[in-house]
C-alpha positions as CSV (number, residue, x, y, z in Angstrom):
1,X,183.8,158.8,150.3
2,X,180.0,159.1,150.4
3,X,178.5,159.0,153.8
4,X,174.8,159.1,155.0
5,X,174.1,162.2,157.1
6,X,170.7,162.9,158.5
7,X,170.3,166.4,159.8
8,X,167.1,165.6,161.5
9,X,168.3,162.7,163.6
10,X,168.9,163.0,167.3
11,X,172.4,161.7,166.9
12,X,174.8,164.6,166.5
13,X,176.3,164.9,162.9
14,X,179.9,164.5,164.2
15,X,178.9,161.1,165.7
16,X,177.1,160.1,162.4
17,X,180.4,160.9,160.5
18,X,182.5,159.0,163.0
19,X,180.3,155.9,162.6
20,X,180.2,156.3,158.8
21,X,184.0,156.6,158.5
22,X,184.5,153.7,160.9
23,X,182.1,151.6,158.6
24,X,184.0,152.8,155.5
25,X,187.3,151.8,156.9
26,X,185.9,148.3,157.7
27,X,184.4,147.9,154.3
28,X,187.3,149.2,152.2
29,X,190.2,147.6,154.1
30,X,191.7,148.6,157.4
31,X,195.3,148.5,156.2
32,X,197.3,151.5,157.5
33,X,198.3,154.3,155.3
34,X,195.2,155.1,153.3
35,X,194.5,158.7,153.1
36,X,191.1,160.1,154.1
37,X,189.4,163.1,152.5
38,X,190.5,166.4,153.8
39,X,188.3,168.4,156.3
40,X,187.4,170.9,153.6
41,X,186.4,168.3,151.0
42,X,184.3,166.2,153.4
43,X,182.5,169.2,154.7
44,X,181.8,170.5,151.1
45,X,180.7,167.1,149.8
46,X,178.1,166.6,152.6
47,X,177.1,170.3,153.1
48,X,178.0,170.3,156.7
49,X,180.3,172.4,159.0
50,X,184.0,171.9,159.1
51,X,183.7,171.8,162.9
52,X,181.6,168.6,162.7
53,X,184.2,167.0,160.4
54,X,187.0,168.0,162.7
55,X,185.3,166.5,165.8
56,X,184.6,163.2,163.9
57,X,188.3,162.9,162.9
58,X,189.4,163.8,166.4
59,X,187.2,161.1,167.8
60,X,188.6,158.5,165.4
61,X,192.2,159.6,166.2
62,X,191.4,159.2,169.9
63,X,190.0,155.7,169.3
64,X,193.2,154.7,167.4
65,X,191.5,154.1,164.0
66,X,192.9,157.2,162.4
67,X,196.2,159.0,162.7
68,X,196.8,162.7,162.1
69,X,199.8,163.9,160.1
70,X,200.3,167.6,160.5
71,X,200.4,169.5,157.2
72,X,199.3,166.4,155.3
73,X,195.9,165.2,156.6
74,X,194.3,162.2,158.1
75,X,195.2,158.5,157.4
76,X,194.0,155.1,158.4
77,X,196.1,154.1,161.3
78,X,198.3,150.9,161.2
79,X,196.4,149.6,164.3
80,X,193.1,149.9,162.5
81,X,193.0,146.3,161.4
82,X,192.9,145.0,165.0
83,X,190.5,147.7,166.2
84,X,187.8,147.2,163.5
85,X,187.6,143.5,164.3
86,X,185.6,144.4,167.3
87,X,184.7,148.1,167.3
88,X,184.2,150.1,170.4
89,X,180.8,150.7,171.8
90,X,179.5,153.7,169.8
91,X,176.4,154.5,171.9
92,X,176.2,158.0,173.1
93,X,176.4,159.0,176.7
94,X,172.7,159.9,176.6
95,X,171.8,156.3,176.1
96,X,173.3,155.6,179.5
97,X,172.2,158.7,181.3
98,X,168.7,158.7,180.0
99,X,168.1,155.3,181.6
100,X,169.4,156.5,184.9
101,X,167.7,159.8,185.3
102,X,164.3,158.0,185.8
103,X,165.7,156.4,189.0
104,X,167.2,159.6,190.4
105,X,164.4,162.0,189.3
106,X,161.4,159.9,190.3
107,X,159.3,161.3,193.0
108,X,159.5,160.0,196.6
109,X,156.2,158.0,196.2
110,X,157.7,155.9,193.3
111,X,158.9,152.4,194.1
112,X,162.5,152.3,192.9
113,X,162.5,148.5,192.3
114,X,165.5,148.8,189.9
115,X,167.7,151.1,191.9
116,X,171.1,150.4,193.4
117,X,170.7,151.7,197.0
118,X,168.8,150.9,200.1
119,X,165.4,152.4,200.9
120,X,165.3,155.5,203.1
121,X,163.3,153.8,205.8
122,X,166.0,151.2,206.1
123,X,168.5,153.9,207.1
124,X,169.3,154.1,210.8
125,X,169.7,157.7,211.7
126,X,170.4,157.7,215.5
127,X,174.0,156.6,215.4
128,X,174.7,158.7,212.4
129,X,173.2,161.8,213.9
130,X,175.2,161.2,217.1
131,X,178.4,160.9,215.1
132,X,177.6,164.1,213.1
133,X,177.0,166.1,216.3
134,X,180.3,164.8,217.8
135,X,182.3,165.9,214.8
136,X,180.6,169.3,214.7
137,X,181.2,169.8,218.4
138,X,184.7,168.6,218.6
139,X,186.3,169.3,215.3
140,X,186.1,172.8,213.8
141,X,188.6,171.7,211.1
142,X,186.1,168.8,210.1
143,X,183.6,171.4,209.2
144,X,185.6,174.1,207.5
145,X,188.9,172.7,206.2
146,X,190.2,170.4,203.5
147,X,191.1,166.9,204.3
148,X,194.7,165.6,203.7
149,X,195.3,164.6,200.1
150,X,195.6,160.9,200.9
151,X,193.0,160.9,203.6
152,X,193.2,160.9,207.5
153,X,195.8,158.6,208.9
154,X,193.5,157.3,211.6
155,X,190.7,156.4,209.1
156,X,193.2,154.7,206.8
157,X,194.4,152.7,209.8
158,X,190.9,151.6,210.6
159,X,190.3,150.5,207.1
160,X,193.6,148.6,207.2
161,X,192.2,146.6,210.1
162,X,188.9,146.1,208.4
163,X,190.6,144.5,205.4
164,X,192.4,141.9,207.6
165,X,189.4,139.5,207.9
166,X,189.2,139.5,204.1
167,X,192.9,138.3,204.1
168,X,193.9,141.5,202.4
169,X,197.3,142.7,203.6
170,X,197.4,146.5,203.0
171,X,199.5,149.0,204.8
172,X,197.7,152.3,205.7
173,X,200.1,154.0,203.2
174,X,198.6,152.0,200.4
175,X,195.1,153.3,201.1
176,X,193.8,156.5,199.4
177,X,190.5,157.9,200.5
178,X,188.0,159.0,197.9
179,X,184.5,160.5,197.6
180,X,182.9,157.1,197.1
181,X,183.1,154.2,194.6
182,X,182.4,156.2,191.5
183,X,185.1,158.7,192.4
184,X,187.6,155.8,192.9
185,X,186.8,154.5,189.4
186,X,187.1,157.9,187.9
187,X,190.6,158.4,189.5
188,X,191.8,155.0,188.4
189,X,190.5,155.4,184.8
190,X,192.3,158.7,184.6
191,X,195.5,157.2,186.0
192,X,195.7,153.9,184.2
193,X,194.2,154.5,180.7
194,X,194.6,156.6,177.6
195,X,192.2,157.0,174.7
196,X,192.1,153.9,172.5
197,X,193.1,151.5,175.2
198,X,191.2,148.3,175.6
199,X,189.4,147.5,178.8
200,X,187.6,144.2,179.6
201,X,184.4,144.5,181.7
202,X,181.9,142.0,183.0
203,X,178.8,141.6,180.9
204,X,176.3,142.2,182.3
205,X,178.1,144.7,184.5
206,X,178.2,148.1,186.1
207,X,176.6,150.6,183.7
208,X,178.1,153.8,185.2
209,X,181.6,152.4,184.5
210,X,180.6,151.9,180.8
211,X,179.7,155.6,180.5
212,X,182.8,156.7,182.2
213,X,185.0,154.6,179.9
214,X,183.0,155.9,176.9
215,X,183.6,159.5,178.1
216,X,187.4,158.8,178.1
217,X,187.3,157.2,174.6
218,X,188.3,153.8,176.0
219,X,187.4,150.6,174.0
220,X,185.2,148.4,176.1
221,X,184.8,144.7,175.6
222,X,182.5,142.5,177.6
223,X,183.4,139.2,179.2
224,X,180.3,137.2,180.2
225,X,179.6,137.0,183.9
226,X,178.6,133.6,185.1
227,X,177.4,132.3,188.5
228,X,181.0,131.7,189.7
229,X,182.6,134.8,188.2
230,X,183.9,135.8,184.7
231,X,183.5,133.2,181.9
232,X,187.1,131.9,181.8
233,X,186.8,130.1,178.4
234,X,185.5,133.3,176.8
235,X,188.1,135.4,178.6
236,X,190.9,133.2,177.1
237,X,189.4,133.6,173.6
238,X,189.2,137.4,174.0
239,X,192.8,137.5,175.3
240,X,194.0,135.8,172.2
241,X,192.4,138.6,170.1
242,X,193.1,141.7,172.3
243,X,195.6,143.2,174.7
244,X,193.6,144.8,177.5
245,X,195.3,147.1,179.9
246,X,192.7,146.5,182.5
247,X,190.0,144.1,183.6
248,X,187.2,145.4,185.9
249,X,185.6,142.8,188.2
250,X,182.9,143.1,190.9
251,X,183.8,140.1,193.1
252,X,181.1,139.8,195.7
253,X,177.3,140.2,195.2
254,X,178.0,141.3,191.6
255,X,176.0,144.1,190.2
256,X,173.5,143.2,188.6
257,X,173.5,139.3,188.9
258,X,174.2,139.0,192.6
259,X,176.8,136.2,191.9
260,X,180.1,135.9,193.9
261,X,183.5,135.0,192.6
262,X,184.8,131.5,193.5
263,X,188.4,130.6,194.4
264,X,189.1,128.6,191.3
265,X,188.0,131.3,188.9
266,X,189.8,134.0,191.0
267,X,193.1,132.0,190.7
268,X,192.7,131.6,186.9
269,X,191.9,135.3,186.4
270,X,195.2,136.2,188.2
271,X,197.1,133.6,186.2
272,X,195.8,135.1,183.0
273,X,196.6,138.7,184.2
274,X,200.1,137.7,184.8
275,X,200.4,135.9,181.5
276,X,198.9,138.7,179.5
277,X,200.2,141.6,181.6
278,X,196.9,143.4,182.5
279,X,195.9,145.1,185.7
280,X,192.7,144.5,187.6
281,X,190.2,146.7,189.4
282,X,188.4,144.7,192.1
283,X,185.2,146.6,193.0
284,X,184.1,145.3,196.5
285,X,181.6,148.0,197.5
286,X,179.2,145.4,198.8
287,X,181.7,143.7,201.1
288,X,179.9,144.7,204.3
289,X,176.7,142.8,203.2
290,X,178.5,139.5,203.2
291,X,178.2,137.3,206.3
292,X,181.3,135.1,205.8
293,X,184.2,136.4,203.7
294,X,185.0,134.7,200.4
295,X,188.0,134.9,198.1
296,X,189.2,138.3,197.1
297,X,191.5,138.9,194.2
298,X,193.4,141.4,196.2
299,X,194.1,138.8,198.9
300,X,195.5,136.3,196.4
301,X,197.4,138.9,194.5
302,X,198.8,140.8,197.5
303,X,198.0,144.1,195.8
304,X,200.6,143.5,193.1
305,X,198.5,144.2,190.0
306,X,195.0,144.5,191.7
307,X,193.5,147.8,192.8
308,X,190.9,147.2,195.5
309,X,187.9,149.5,195.9
310,X,185.7,149.8,198.9
311,X,182.9,152.2,200.0
312,X,180.7,153.2,203.0
313,X,178.0,154.9,200.8
314,X,176.0,151.8,200.1
315,X,175.6,150.7,203.7
316,X,175.7,153.9,205.6
317,X,174.3,156.8,203.4
318,X,174.2,157.6,199.7
319,X,174.8,161.2,200.6
320,X,177.8,160.5,202.8
321,X,180.3,159.9,200.0
322,X,183.3,158.1,201.5
323,X,185.3,155.4,199.7
324,X,188.8,154.2,199.3
325,X,191.3,152.5,197.1
326,X,193.9,150.0,198.3
327,X,196.6,150.3,195.6
328,X,200.0,148.7,194.7
329,X,202.7,150.7,196.4
330,X,204.2,152.1,193.2
331,X,200.9,153.7,192.2
332,X,199.9,155.4,195.4
333,X,201.6,158.8,195.0
334,X,200.4,159.1,191.4
335,X,196.8,158.3,192.5
336,X,197.1,161.0,195.2
337,X,198.4,163.5,192.7
338,X,195.5,162.9,190.3
339,X,193.1,163.2,193.2
340,X,194.6,166.5,194.2
341,X,194.5,167.9,190.7
342,X,190.8,166.9,190.1
343,X,189.2,167.3,193.5
344,X,191.9,168.5,196.0
345,X,190.6,166.1,198.7
346,X,187.5,164.2,199.7
347,X,185.1,165.6,202.4
348,X,187.0,165.9,205.7
349,X,183.6,166.1,207.5
350,X,182.3,162.9,206.0
351,X,185.6,161.1,206.7
352,X,185.5,162.1,210.3
353,X,181.9,161.0,210.7
354,X,182.9,157.5,209.3
355,X,185.9,157.5,211.6
356,X,183.7,158.1,214.6
357,X,181.3,155.3,213.6
358,X,184.1,152.8,213.1
359,X,185.8,153.7,216.4
360,X,182.6,153.4,218.6
361,X,181.4,150.2,217.0
362,X,178.2,151.6,215.6
363,X,179.1,150.8,212.0
364,X,179.9,147.2,212.8
365,X,176.5,146.7,214.5
366,X,174.7,148.5,211.7
367,X,176.2,146.2,209.0
368,X,175.4,143.1,211.1
369,X,171.7,144.2,211.2
370,X,171.7,145.0,207.4
371,X,173.1,141.5,206.6
372,X,170.3,139.8,208.4
373,X,167.7,142.0,206.9
374,X,169.0,141.6,203.4
375,X,169.3,137.8,203.7
376,X,165.7,137.6,204.8
377,X,164.6,139.9,201.8
378,X,166.6,137.8,199.4
379,X,165.0,134.6,200.5
380,X,161.5,136.1,200.2
381,X,162.4,137.6,196.7
382,X,163.7,134.3,195.4
383,X,160.5,132.5,196.6
384,X,158.2,135.1,195.1
385,X,160.0,135.0,191.7
386,X,159.9,131.2,191.7
387,X,156.2,131.1,192.5
388,X,155.5,133.6,189.7
389,X,157.5,131.5,187.2
390,X,160.3,134.0,186.7
391,X,163.8,132.8,185.7
392,X,166.6,133.7,188.1
393,X,170.1,133.9,186.7
394,X,171.7,132.7,189.8
395,X,170.6,132.4,193.5
396,X,172.7,135.1,195.3
397,X,173.9,134.2,198.8
398,X,173.1,137.8,199.9
399,X,173.4,141.4,198.9
400,X,170.8,143.6,197.2
401,X,170.4,142.3,193.6
402,X,168.6,139.5,191.7
403,X,169.0,139.2,187.9
404,X,165.7,137.8,186.6
405,X,163.4,137.7,183.7
406,X,159.6,137.0,183.3
407,X,158.5,133.6,182.0
408,X,156.9,135.0,178.9
409,X,158.7,136.9,176.1
410,X,157.7,140.5,177.1
411,X,159.1,143.5,175.2
412,X,161.1,145.9,177.4
413,X,158.5,148.6,176.4
414,X,155.7,146.4,177.7
415,X,157.5,145.8,181.0
416,X,158.1,149.6,181.4
417,X,154.4,150.2,180.8
418,X,153.5,147.6,183.4
419,X,155.9,149.2,185.9
420,X,154.4,152.6,185.3
421,X,151.0,151.2,186.1
422,X,152.1,150.5,189.6
423,X,154.4,153.6,189.9
424,X,157.6,151.5,189.7
425,X,160.8,152.6,188.2
426,X,163.2,150.0,186.7
427,X,166.7,149.9,185.5
428,X,166.4,148.9,181.8
429,X,168.3,145.7,181.3
430,X,170.2,146.9,178.2
431,X,172.1,149.4,180.3
432,X,174.1,146.6,181.9
433,X,175.7,145.6,178.6
434,X,178.5,147.8,177.1
435,X,176.9,147.4,173.7
436,X,173.4,148.0,175.0
437,X,172.1,144.8,173.5
438,X,168.3,144.3,174.0
439,X,167.6,141.8,176.8
440,X,164.6,140.6,178.8
441,X,166.6,140.4,182.0
442,X,166.0,142.9,184.8
443,X,167.9,143.9,187.9
444,X,165.6,143.8,190.9
445,X,166.6,145.3,194.3
446,X,165.3,142.9,197.0
447,X,165.1,145.6,199.6
448,X,162.0,146.9,197.8
449,X,160.4,143.5,196.8
450,X,157.9,143.2,199.7
451,X,156.0,146.4,198.6
452,X,152.6,145.3,197.3
453,X,153.3,147.2,194.1
454,X,156.4,145.0,193.4
455,X,154.4,141.9,194.0
456,X,151.6,143.1,191.7
457,X,154.1,143.9,189.0
458,X,155.9,140.5,189.2
459,X,152.6,138.7,189.0
460,X,151.4,140.8,186.0
461,X,154.5,140.2,184.1
462,X,154.2,136.4,184.6
């Protein structure tokens, strides 16, 4: 086996070996049982360290392409034929994180047109400050002690009531508090998946999830996201080829397209989940931005095979990390156990602040004002993009995001240069695809669109 190894490349040697062996298996037959070169032989042939070879083989074992036989060596796995037909995304974590650091590390004067949160000057601090003072004054335990593993009973009861208008029937005992939406996803990935498992995601979709799945050695396969939800025809084709354990769906005001799941598509997704026996994570962290509730998978399914995620961080404060998972009854205790092992509990202080805001009605009034503000911004953004000749993927009914592209074929590098000219940071479009395919599409956050710099950039890119 002769592989190409470039010691001067930025890609680690172990990852180069992994990709080379994967390609060799594809080219020379993926039938199980073929023995691979020993660690010593492969290291000597390519003049590299044994540790790099060991790491490459372990990565291939974790992905299911190779099996280890103690005392004998490494062999092509019996499952390799199915796996090489559509290999897992092999991009390094740095390809995801590098695109994100620009948004988080940009100075306060930079316009974060591609970010996923509301501007600081949109945040209403008076009610939040009052709630923080109340908790600090009345609850010493809220400042100094751990929360309960599942989360406070009173807060879970309040969330139970908030789910009723969405037609989601969840007992408070089915709700587990978390440190935000990302924490919820991390817990569910740890609980439901093992290295080599197949997960379907929406494409384009939530880039942070792609990195999380990559970190856990999960095989990620994209299902196109259309204006009404996942592409059902493509989903059916992929289900004939793969056996996913999980499908991740962002139902309402989808990130990044802004589209919302329709009842017909929701029903069909659940039918296919039952037929092919996979579970669903329904991410609904933008629920509070919606004026009139639409169909939720968790409502139709009754939390049988759907795990429902919610969060207060997008609407209230990015720093106040409070989220929750409404889970099927059989999974609740295991979810709590994993939460205890990885983080002990969420922030008791943050949970009590949210409880106070829900109880006194401040949060309800806050979200009502945010909906109106975002709706106005969305209307202005769509008009501005239309006048500039940009193509919009679908016209969102609300929320923060528009998925759009300039009228001319502009290279991503040129768009970045234009954005830099007006001190704008973007989210590179390729981050929203699991395989990081090049794309002219951009996620634009409408909350920032009225800034003169955003208008100048959109006109310059037209």
